[in-house]
Structures are given as C-alpha cells and as structure tokens.
Wavefront OBJ file of the C-alpha trace (Angstrom):
o trace
v 66.634 84.058 -60.440
v 63.238 83.526 -59.418
v 62.002 80.850 -62.933
v 65.685 78.954 -62.342
v 63.639 78.096 -58.439
v 60.195 77.256 -60.327
v 62.299 75.193 -62.668
v 64.134 73.885 -59.781
v 61.003 72.655 -57.940
v 59.933 71.203 -61.356
v 62.321 69.229 -61.710
v 62.236 68.037 -57.481
v 58.923 67.848 -58.045
v 59.138 65.702 -61.608
v 61.613 63.412 -59.780
v 59.404 62.217 -56.949
v 57.053 61.865 -58.806
v 59.427 59.107 -61.583
v 60.833 57.738 -58.114
v 57.238 57.234 -56.794
v 56.228 55.331 -60.008
v 59.578 52.790 -60.261
v 59.075 51.860 -56.458
v 59.262 48.027 -56.054
v 59.060 45.277 -53.500
v 61.879 42.556 -54.400
v 61.237 39.025 -53.631
v 64.171 38.058 -50.525
v 66.260 35.147 -51.048
v 65.453 32.289 -48.490
v 63.193 29.790 -47.476
v 60.411 32.150 -46.963
v 61.376 33.422 -50.569
v 57.594 33.943 -52.299
v 55.798 36.119 -49.267
v 58.638 38.250 -48.183
v 60.209 41.512 -50.317
v 62.752 44.352 -49.699
v 61.344 47.830 -50.533
v 63.188 49.819 -52.989
v 63.569 52.934 -51.210
v 65.295 51.075 -48.189
v 61.876 51.606 -45.991
v 62.312 48.066 -44.796
v 61.023 44.629 -46.097
v 57.642 42.934 -46.406
v 57.566 39.541 -44.482
v 54.355 37.965 -44.811
v 55.991 34.259 -43.847
v 53.596 33.828 -40.372
v 50.840 33.090 -43.643
v 52.561 30.261 -44.576
v 52.287 26.761 -44.110
v 55.049 23.946 -44.913
v 52.826 21.337 -44.172
v 50.437 22.626 -47.329
v 47.741 23.763 -44.680
v 45.802 26.511 -45.540
v 46.817 29.391 -43.994
v 43.795 31.997 -44.474
v 40.307 31.092 -45.178
v 37.424 33.248 -46.301
v 33.513 32.619 -47.653
v 32.010 34.762 -50.170
v 28.773 34.217 -52.579
v 29.266 35.048 -55.593
v 26.171 34.787 -58.392
v 23.921 33.319 -55.138
v 27.074 30.288 -55.455
v 28.990 29.763 -52.248
v 32.462 29.819 -52.618
v 35.301 28.477 -49.972
v 39.086 30.444 -50.382
v 41.862 29.272 -49.513
v 45.156 30.607 -49.106
v 48.727 29.352 -47.813
v 51.794 31.560 -49.266
v 55.256 30.863 -49.852
v 54.221 27.554 -50.475
v 52.089 25.032 -51.999
v 48.171 24.671 -50.802
v 47.901 20.655 -50.753
v 45.083 20.769 -48.418
v 42.934 21.823 -52.090
v 41.050 19.969 -53.751
v 42.520 21.404 -56.574
v 44.370 18.857 -59.436
v 47.480 21.278 -59.159
v 49.922 20.650 -56.577
v 51.223 23.488 -56.106
v 48.787 25.879 -55.814
v 49.181 29.302 -53.716
v 44.844 29.456 -53.330
v 42.292 27.314 -53.774
v 38.507 28.400 -54.933
v 36.310 25.758 -53.807
v 32.342 25.487 -54.739
v 30.660 24.011 -50.952
v 27.580 22.604 -52.762
v 30.308 19.533 -54.301
v 33.410 20.560 -52.996
v 34.410 20.932 -56.773
v 38.155 23.204 -56.514
v 40.103 25.077 -59.005
v 43.513 26.843 -58.160
v 43.176 30.769 -58.196
v 47.410 30.834 -59.132
v 50.327 28.885 -58.653
v 52.577 30.051 -54.909
v 55.708 30.283 -57.452
v 54.201 33.321 -59.932
v 54.735 35.541 -56.347
v 55.355 38.926 -57.109
v 54.591 42.231 -55.000
v 53.520 45.098 -56.913
v 53.463 48.503 -56.054
v 51.269 50.792 -57.631
v 51.424 54.201 -55.446
v 50.358 53.671 -52.178
v 49.393 50.389 -52.508
v 51.381 47.138 -52.264
v 49.600 43.861 -53.503
v 51.000 40.058 -53.119
v 49.838 38.429 -57.277
v 49.784 35.196 -58.428
v 48.860 33.853 -62.043
v 49.098 30.743 -63.424
v 45.730 29.480 -62.134
v 43.261 26.505 -63.112
v 41.683 28.026 -66.140
v 44.559 30.455 -66.144
v 43.017 31.902 -62.504
v 44.737 34.671 -61.139
v 45.405 36.420 -57.348
v 45.538 39.615 -56.069
v 46.215 40.109 -52.442
v 46.217 43.700 -51.516
v 48.099 44.523 -47.947
v 47.061 47.111 -45.689
v 49.465 47.731 -43.079
v 47.563 48.018 -39.686
v 50.287 48.279 -37.110
v 47.257 47.507 -34.513
v 45.920 44.353 -36.119
v 46.483 40.841 -35.303
v 48.798 38.627 -36.655
v 47.782 35.680 -35.926
v 44.003 36.559 -36.582
v 44.697 39.368 -39.465
v 42.095 40.840 -41.449
v 41.441 38.751 -44.866
v 38.268 40.095 -46.821
v 37.585 38.636 -50.223
v 36.308 41.736 -52.898
v 35.360 40.374 -55.813
v 36.097 38.549 -58.847
v 36.699 41.592 -60.363
v 37.602 41.353 -63.784
v 36.686 37.451 -65.142
v 38.847 34.095 -62.780
v 40.238 37.660 -61.329
v 40.209 37.322 -57.284
v 41.100 39.936 -55.226
v 41.602 40.105 -51.408
v 42.403 42.267 -48.642
v 45.158 41.210 -46.500
v 45.112 44.246 -43.650
v 48.014 42.524 -40.724
v 51.126 44.754 -39.550
v 53.108 42.513 -41.532
v 51.746 44.183 -44.447
v 54.211 47.030 -42.874
v 57.440 47.281 -43.870
v 60.132 47.099 -41.365
v 64.007 47.591 -40.496
v 64.257 44.047 -38.762
v 62.480 42.288 -41.533
v 60.929 40.195 -39.482
v 57.292 39.492 -38.840
v 57.048 36.759 -36.811
v 58.418 33.408 -38.210
v 60.310 34.072 -41.329
v 63.844 35.433 -41.621
v 64.578 38.743 -42.871
v 67.532 41.038 -44.682
v 68.079 38.946 -46.549
v 68.507 35.456 -45.452
v 64.534 34.110 -45.308
v 64.642 30.972 -42.703
v 65.392 32.035 -39.817
v 63.269 31.603 -36.698
v 61.335 34.666 -35.490
v 61.494 35.999 -32.407
v 58.735 37.667 -30.175
v 61.135 39.999 -28.550
v 60.828 38.527 -25.226
v 63.572 36.374 -23.411
v 63.803 32.760 -22.677
v 63.036 32.408 -18.707
v 65.199 28.914 -18.612
v 68.054 30.906 -20.411
v 67.082 34.232 -17.912
v 67.796 31.704 -14.810
v 70.444 29.612 -16.158
v 72.532 33.636 -16.620
v 71.328 34.828 -13.524
v 72.734 31.182 -11.234
v 75.746 31.445 -13.473
v 76.320 34.980 -12.109
v 74.874 34.330 -8.512
v 77.759 31.630 -8.980
v 80.826 33.121 -9.720
v 80.238 36.117 -7.395
v 80.283 33.199 -5.376
v 83.886 32.157 -6.151
v 85.074 35.531 -6.031
v 84.171 36.521 -3.129
v 86.294 33.955 -1.410
v 88.967 34.586 -3.907
v 88.978 38.279 -3.412
v 88.633 36.907 0.974
v 91.328 34.596 0.718
v 94.037 36.968 -0.887
v 93.549 39.771 1.527
v 93.972 37.605 4.953
v 96.931 36.575 3.383
v 99.040 39.255 1.433
v 97.708 41.849 4.567
v 97.057 39.982 7.590
v 99.025 37.188 6.758
v 96.391 34.449 7.248
v 96.880 30.496 6.577
v 95.264 27.542 6.791
v 91.754 27.925 7.933
v 91.745 31.606 8.629
v 92.033 32.265 4.816
v 88.314 32.105 4.641
v 86.948 35.059 4.874
v 84.085 35.374 7.746
v 84.873 32.553 8.753
v 82.899 31.856 12.166
v 79.789 33.414 9.879
v 80.274 30.475 7.552
v 80.876 28.328 10.523
v 77.393 29.498 12.312
v 75.561 29.240 8.746
v 74.353 25.649 9.323
v 72.412 26.237 12.022
v 71.625 30.094 11.381
v 69.755 28.003 8.095
v 68.228 25.630 10.727
v 66.967 28.431 13.027
v 65.247 30.343 9.685
v 63.851 27.319 8.612
v 62.219 26.736 12.379
v 61.691 29.922 12.969
v 59.416 30.426 9.015
v 57.365 27.032 9.940
v 57.062 26.595 13.329
v 53.539 28.645 13.304
v 52.558 25.699 10.658
v 53.603 23.043 13.160
v 51.860 24.694 15.684
v 48.672 24.894 14.422
v 48.904 21.260 12.991
v 50.182 20.485 16.950
v 47.343 21.427 18.277
v 44.891 20.695 15.694
v 45.971 16.785 16.568
v 45.608 17.572 20.295
v 41.929 18.726 20.099
v 41.216 15.653 17.872
v 42.338 13.881 21.114
v 40.384 15.727 22.986
v 37.611 15.357 21.204
v 38.070 11.283 20.973
v 38.262 11.317 25.208
l 1 2 3 4 5 6 7 8 9 10 11 12 13 14 15 16 17 18 19 20 21 22 23 24 25 26 27 28 29 30 31 32 33 34 35 36 37 38 39 40 41 42 43 44 45 46 47 48 49 50 51 52 53 54 55 56 57 58 59 60 61 62 63 64 65 66 67 68 69 70 71 72 73 74 75 76 77 78 79 80 81 82 83 84 85 86 87 88 89 90 91 92 93 94 95 96 97 98 99 100 101 102 103 104 105 106 107 108 109 110 111 112 113 114 115 116 117 118 119 120 121 122 123 124 125 126 127 128 129 130 131 132 133 134 135 136 137 138 139 140 141 142 143 144 145 146 147 148 149 150 151 152 153 154 155 156 157 158 159 160 161 162 163 164 165 166 167 168 169 170 171 172 173 174 175 176 177 178 179 180 181 182 183 184 185 186 187 188 189 190 191 192 193 194 195 196 197 198 199 200 201 202 203 204 205 206 207 208 209 210 211 212 213 214 215 216 217 218 219 220 221 222 223 224 225 226 227 228 229 230 231 232 233 234 235 236 237 238 239 240 241 242 243 244 245 246 247 248 249 250 251 252 253 254 255 256 257 258 259 260 261 262 263 264 265 266 267 268 269 270 271 272 273 274 275 276 277
C-alpha cells in the first residue's frame, strides 16, 4: 500500500516536471501576430503590442557601453524598424554605434518566437546582420508602467547575441489577452481598452434614458386619466396645472438665482455714478 502511494507520488512529480519542460507560448493570429502568444498551460495571453509601432519608429530604446564603445539599441516589436540605419528592411532591433551612426540589424521581426524555459519567458529574434540574434527576457510586474516599462541591456552574452530584459505588466499572462492597443484571444487586431467608459457615450445614454422616462410619464398619465377618470382633450395632460405654470416657475427660479449678481452689478454702477458726481 505504502509502495503504491510512493509510486503514485513519483509519477505525479514526473508528470509535473514533464509538463513544465513542455510549456510553450504559441503565437496568435492577427495584426500583432509577432508579439502576442498564448501560454499552453491555459494561464492566459502575453500581449506586447504596446511596444509595436506601425510607423516603423523605435518603441524601446537603451544605450550601453561595450568594450569602451557606446551603442544605442532600438527595438520595435511586431513591425519592421524602419528608423534604423541598418540595411535590413525587416529589422526588429537595431544596434547603432553612436560615434559614427553605423548600424546593424539585431534580428528580423518575422522570425519572432516566444521561448519558455522554466519560469523564464523570452522573445527571440534571429537572422540579423552578420547572423546577429536578440533575446528579450520578459519580466512580469503588474505594478510596472506600461508606457514607460523597465528596459535594460544585459549584454552581448555570446558573440553577436544581444540580451535585454523588459519589465512590464504586459509580460504577465492575462485571461483577457489585452494589454494596451493589441487585440487578444486569437484575433490580435482589435483596439485595446483601458477599462474606462467614454464620457460622451455615457452622456448620450443618460439623455436617452431621461427622454424615455419623460415620454413614458406623459403616456402612462394620459392612459390613467382616460381610463380611470374619463378625461379627454387637454385634460389628458397629467398634472396639467403644474405644466401650465412651469415656464413661470422656471423664470422665477432664474431670477432668484441670478438676483444677487444683478444686484451687485447694479450697486457697483450706482457707486461709480456717485463718485463721478
């Protein structure tokens, strides 16, 4: 009996280890295909679309010194980085020597692939100039800033392999699959939402509800006066006396509200007249 339990526990541990080893993050289909993936364990979608510029400008930039030479690294996910001076027209990253602006592609954006190794998830690119490669380690931090994420250059770990770390809440798998402007759940192309409602839409909805309630008030009132009290004509207007006096009530309210202001203006003018005399 004890042996059976021990064997069962060992099998469960082995299955868990194999599951962890086989974890993947598969690219989604859509406009942001190269920077969105879905975790195979069902934990959610990683959406890096906020760092994708369709105009080809850099979305992430960092400067670093290697062998006493300063370089600037520019990265654009999902789309080609056209602002780089490199000869490649499909660069995902650019290494530029600041002294003379010489530039090289550090990876082709169409080769993007998410790699899961234990708890580490990275976005990797190959086929840069002179076979350069780029690895961006993704660090999930729900308290980080989406617009200004933590982005650092970790170094040229091996020859022509450049590694970075991106700290952002967008690296956290989410059930909605949306972080910023990208779509999720396999679509990928939809506009993002920050969870807040459009004030204009809210105002329109409130106006429609108020108008509907106003019309319903008169219709229900007319039905009650007709059926129960056998009224007709103008007598079908519910609370007719109130609505007849309503314009004058509004006028009195406006006069009462603005009377302090008009009195103040009147007193000020009379004061000026006295001084002139």
